[in-house]
C-alpha positions as CSV (number, residue, x, y, z in Angstrom):
1,M,81.1,77.4,116.2
2,F,82.6,80.8,116.1
3,T,82.4,84.0,114.0
4,M,84.9,85.7,111.8
5,P,84.9,89.3,110.3
6,T,84.2,89.5,106.6
7,I,85.7,91.5,103.8
8,N,83.3,94.0,102.4
9,M,83.9,93.3,98.7
10,V,82.0,96.4,97.4
11,A,83.8,98.8,99.7
12,T,87.1,97.1,98.8
13,G,86.4,97.5,95.2
14,R,85.6,101.2,95.7
15,N,89.0,101.5,97.4
16,I,90.8,99.8,94.5
17,T,89.1,102.3,92.1
18,R,89.9,105.3,94.3
19,L,93.5,104.3,94.9
20,R,94.0,103.6,91.1
21,E,92.7,107.0,90.2
22,A,94.7,108.7,92.9
23,V,98.0,107.4,91.3
24,G,96.7,108.4,87.8
25,M,96.4,104.9,86.5
26,T,93.8,103.5,84.1
27,V,92.3,100.1,84.1
28,K,94.3,99.4,81.0
29,D,97.5,100.3,82.9
30,I,96.6,97.8,85.6
31,Q,95.6,95.2,83.0
32,D,99.0,95.6,81.4
33,I,100.9,95.3,84.7
34,F,99.2,92.0,85.4
35,G,99.4,90.8,81.8
36,F,95.7,90.1,81.6
37,A,94.3,89.6,78.1
38,T,91.1,91.5,79.0
39,P,90.3,94.0,81.8
40,Q,87.3,92.0,83.1
41,A,89.2,90.8,86.3
42,I,90.0,94.4,87.2
43,Y,86.4,95.5,86.6
44,K,85.2,92.7,88.8
45,W,87.6,93.7,91.6
46,Q,86.4,97.3,91.3
47,H,82.7,96.3,91.4
48,G,83.2,94.0,94.3
49,T,82.1,90.9,92.5
50,A,85.5,89.2,92.8
51,M,88.7,89.7,94.8
52,P,92.3,89.6,93.6
53,T,94.1,86.5,94.6
54,I,96.6,87.0,97.4
55,D,99.6,87.2,95.1
56,N,97.7,89.7,92.9
57,M,96.8,91.7,96.0
58,V,100.4,92.0,97.0
59,V,101.4,93.3,93.5
60,L,98.4,95.6,93.5
61,A,99.4,97.1,96.8
62,V,102.9,97.8,95.5
63,V,101.6,99.3,92.3
64,L,99.3,101.6,94.2
65,G,101.8,102.5,96.8
66,V,99.8,101.3,99.8
67,T,99.6,98.3,102.1
68,I,97.1,95.5,101.6
69,D,95.3,96.7,104.8
70,E,94.7,100.0,103.0
71,I,93.0,98.2,100.1
72,L,90.8,95.8,102.1
73,V,87.8,96.9,104.0
74,V,87.0,94.5,106.8
75,D,83.4,94.7,108.1
76,D,83.3,94.0,111.8
77,N,79.5,94.5,112.0
78,T,78.7,91.6,109.6
79,R,80.2,88.3,110.6
80,A,80.2,85.0,108.9
81,R,79.3,82.0,111.0
82,I,81.6,79.1,110.4
83,S,82.0,75.7,112.0
84,A,85.1,73.5,112.2
């Protein structure tokens, strides 16, 4: 058994919101870029109740002009215990 760092979804969501606002984009702008019928997925990302898929994360990073590492908040203090 070993431990792995976890993604802080709430802090990551705050980053998404902050970065989106910093480039002057609205939730609707992001919704349109991804071609989503509703903005619900983006709101879930921003509230930390869901994470973008890896392919959406790549696009989001490009749209926001940052790296994926600048979007994600990895919590080194909280670790998830997993077993193989």
